[in-house]
N, C-alpha and C positions, 0 to 999 in steps of 0.2 A: 620597155623603153623607159628610161629614167626620167623623172619629171625635171631633173636639173638641166635637161637640154633646153628648157625654156629660158634659162638665165641669159640675159643679154638680148633676147629677141625684142623686136619692136612690135607691140600688139595694140591694135586699134579696136576698141569695143564700141560698136554702135548701139545706142540705147543704154549707155553705161551708167545712167542714173536710175534705171529701173531695178526691179528685184533680181532678175537673173543677170542682167548686165553688171550690176554692182558686185554680185558674188563672183562672176567670172573675172572681173578686174582685180578683185582682192586675191584670187588664187594666183593669177599671173604675177601680180606685184610681189606676193610672198615668195615666188620662185625666182625672183631677180629679173623679171622681164621689165622692159620700159613700156609702161601702159599709157595710152592716150584714150580718154573717153570722149564720145561725141553724142550729143543729144540736143533736143530742142529745149530741154529744161535747164535752168541755171544750176550750177553745182558749186558748193563751197568746199566740200570734203569728198574727194574721189580717190580711188586707188591710184597711186603714182603721182597724184597732185596735178596732172595735166588734163585740161578739159577744153573742148571747143563747143560752143553753143551753136547748133545748126539744125534747122528744120529740114530733114532729109526728104520729106514729102513735097517740098516746094523748091528746093535748090536743084539746078541742073547737075547731071552726072559729072560734068567737067569740074565743077567746084569740089565734089567729093574726091575725084581723082587727084586734084591738087593737094587736098589734105592728106591723102594716103601716100602720095609721092613725097610730100614734105616730111612726113613721119618716117619715111623709109620702112614702111610696114612689111613685116615678115608674115604676120598673121592678122586677118581681119575677122572678127566675130560679130555677126549680126544678131543682137539681142533686142533690136528695135521692133516695134509693132504695136498693134492695138487689139486688146482682148475684150475689154468691158466698155460698153457705151458706144454711141456713134451709129450712124446708119451704115448700110452695106457699102456705100461708096467711100465712106471714111475708112472702113476696114480694108477695102480694096486698095486705097491709096497707101495705107500704112503697112499692110502685110504683103502686097503684091507689087504695086507700083514702085515703092521704095526699093524693093529687092531687084527689080529690073534695072533701076538706075545704078544700084550698087554693082551689079554684074557688068554693066557697061563701063563703069569707072575702073574696075579691076582689070578688065580685058585690055584696056589701052595702056596700062602701065608697062614700062620697059622691064621692070623687075616685079614679076607678079607674086603677090603674097598668097598664102593658103587662105581660102575663104571657108568659114564655118557658119552655116545657117542654122539657127536654133528654131527647129520646127516643133510640131506637136503631134501627140497621139491622135488628136481629133482630125488630122488630115485623112486618116483611114476611114472614118465613119464607123457604123455599127459592125460588131463582130458577133458571131454565133456563140452563145454561152458555152463555156467549157473549152473553147479553142484559144490557142496562143496566136497573137498578132505578129506575123513575121514581116520583114521588109518587103517581101514579094507579094503581099496581099494587095489586090487591086483597091485603089482608093475610091471611096464613094461617100465623101462627107455630106452631111445633110444640113449643116448650119453655115451661116455666112462666115463665121470665124474659121471653121474648118476649110471651107472652099477657098477663101482668100489666102490662108496660110499655105494651102496646097499649090496655088498659083505661084507663090513666091518660091517654094521649094522646087517646082518644075523649072523655073527660070534658071536657078543655080545648076540643076542637073543637066539641062539642055546645053548650057554653056560648057560645063565640065566634059560632057560626052563629045562635044565638038572640039575640045582641046583649047578652049579660050580661057578657062580658069582651072585651078586646082581646087575643086569644090567638094565639101562634105555637108550633108544634111543630117543633123541629129534630131530624130523625132522623140520628143521628151514626154514622159508620162505626166500625170498630175503631180504638182510639186507641193511638198510640205517641209516643215523645219523652220529654223530661225531666219527671218528675212523673206519668207515665202510671201506671195502677193496677199495684201490685206483684203482684197475684194474677193478672194477665192472662198470656197466653202469653209475650209478649216481656218482660213484667215479670219473670216467673220466669226466663227465659233470662238477662236482665241480672243478676239477683241471683246466679244460679249462677256466672256468669263473674266477678263481683266477688269472690265468696267464693274461687274458684279462684285469682284474682290475689293474694289475701292469704295464700294457702297454708293455707286453712281445712281442717278435718278431714273435710269432706264428700267424697262420691264424686266422682271426677274426671269420669266420663262424665255427659253431659247426656241424661237419659232422658225422652222425650216420646212422646205418642201419634203415630200416623202423620200426616205433614205434607203430605198430598196436595192440600189445598185451595188455592184462589186466593181471596184476600180483599181488600177495600178497606180500607186503613189511612190514617188522617189524623193529622197531628201535633197534639198537645194544644194547642200554641200557636196553631195555625190555628183550632181549635175556639173558643178564647177570643175570637179576632177575629171569628168568625162570630156569636157571641152579642152582641158589641158592635155589629156591623152590624145584627142583628135588633132591637136595642133602639133604634137611632137611625134606621132606615129609615123613609121616609114611608109612610103608609098611605092608601088611598083614602077611608077613612071612620073614624070614631071607634072602631068595632068591626069585627071581621072575623076570618077564620080562615085562617091560612097553614100549610101543611106544606112544609118545605124540607129537602132532603137536604144533608148536610154530609159530604163525603168527599174522596178524591183523584181519583175518576173513573178509577181503575185497579184491575184485579184482579191483585194481586201474588201470586206463588207463595209460599206460607207457608214452604216448605222453604228457598227462596232467601233469605228475610229472616232466618231463624234462622242459616243458614250464613254470611251476610254479617256478622251480629252477632258470631259466633265469630271470623271473620276480622279484624274491626275490633279485637277485644280483643287480638290478638296471641298468644293462648294456643293450645296444642295440646290441644284438648278433644274427645274422641270424642262424636259425636252418635248416640244410639241411639234408633231409632224402634221402640217396643215393639208387640207384637201387640195388635190392637184388643180381643181377648177378655180380655187380662190386666187385672185391676183396677189402677187408679191410686191410689197412696197419697195424692196431692194433685192437685187439678184444675189443669191447666196453662192453662186458659182457661175462658170461659163454657161451660156444658154444651152449648149448642146451637152453639157456635162451635168445638168440638173437631173437627178434620178427621176425617171418617169416622164421627162419632158418630151413633147412631140419632136420626133427626129433625134431623140437623145440616144445615148449609148449606155445601156444598162450593164454591159459586161466589157471589161478591159483587162487584158493580161498580155503584156508584151514579152515576146521572145527576145531575150537579150544575149543570146549566144554569139551573135556577130560582134557585139561590143567586147566580149571576152576575147574572141579570136582575133579581131582586127586591131583593137585598141589596148588590149590587156587590162580592161576596166571591168570592175564589178561593184555593185553597191555595197557600202560598208555600214551605213547607219540603219539600225533597227527602228521599227515604227514607234515604239515607246519612247526612245531617245528623241526622235524627231518631234513627236507631239509635246513632250516635256519642254524641250528647248524652244519650241514655237510659243508655248505659253509664257515662258520667261521673257522672250523677246517682245511679246505683246504687253508685258507690264506686270505679270504676276510675280510676287517675291520669290526668288529662287529657293529660299529655305522652306517656304510653304509647299512649293511643288515637290521638292526633293523629299520632304517629310511624308507627303501623301503617297509618293512612290513606294517608300519603305513600308508605310502602314496599309497599303492596299487601295488608297484612293478614297474619294468621296462617294456620295450617294447619288445615283442616277434615277430620276423618275421620268419614265417615258410615257407620254399620254398621247391620245389621238389615234385614229385608225383602229380603234378597238383594242389597243395594246394596254396591258395592265401596268400599273406602277410597280416598281420593285426597289 
C-alpha cells in the first residue's frame, strides 16, 4: 500500500504535542494529509499548523465528536495518555477514560473515521525469557501504566468487534531515536551525556538502576511509518478489530544500549548501576520497564510478523543510527557524534554490582 494514499486525508492526532503524537503528525503532514492536532498543552509549531487546545480527560465526548465532525476526520490517531507521574486514578483517566470517551465520540459520527489507538508492549505484562510476544498472548500487566493502557485498548477493540468503529490497536515497543520521550531510560541517558558534553554542573557519573533486562526497542521514526501504514492499509470490511505489534523483533540487552550510547558520545562517563533497594530520585524509565523492578518485565521480544503481513511494515532504522540521532537531538554536536562513530566511540567505565571498569 503506497503511502501516497494519505495525501488529502483529514487526520486528527490526539496528544499531538507529545513525542509520539508530534512524530505521527509530521509523517502525515509530509505525505500531504491535512493534520489537526489536539492536546491540553498549547502549541505554537505543530505539523500542519492547525491545533486545538482541549483537555480530553475533562471534556464530554460530544465536544470531541464535534471537533472530529468539523475536521471531516478520515483518520483519528490517539497518541494521548500518561506514562510518567501521577497516581493510578490519573493514569486511569488519561489512558482508559479518555479512550472510552473517544470511542463514544467516533461511534456517533455519521461518517466514521479509522481509529488508531497507540498502545504499548507493557499491556502484555511479563513474558518468559526466550519467547516472542505475539498478539494472541493473554495480557497480564503488573503495573498501573500497563493496566490502564490495556483498559483503553480493550475499549477500542470491543467497539470494533461490535461494528461501532473501524479500530486498530498498535502495541508499541520501547521507543528510541530523535524525539523519543525525554523521561525514558535512553532519553535520560542522552540528556545526561549532552549536559556532560556542555560541561554542565551536574554529576559526571551516570547513575541508573540495574540494567540486566533485554528489551525490544523501535525507532520513533519507524513508529510514525507504522501508523501511516495502519491508516492506509486495506481492510476486509468497513469495521473490524486489529491488534498489531510494532517493534524491532529483537530483545536488545539494555546495558549494551546504554554503554553504546556512552561510547557514541565520545565522553569518559562512569556508568553506575545502583543497588535495587536504593530509592531513585528520578525514574529512569517507566516503572514496569525498570530492569529488575518489582512486577517488571526483564524480557521483551515482539513478534512483528503481523505488521509485515497486514500493514506491509517493517523497521528500517538500526540501533546505532537511532542512538546516534537521539544524542544529536538531545544536544550533542553532530560532528562530535559522527566522529566517534567512525573512530569507534568513547570509553565506558561500568562500576557497581561488582563489575569491573573497562
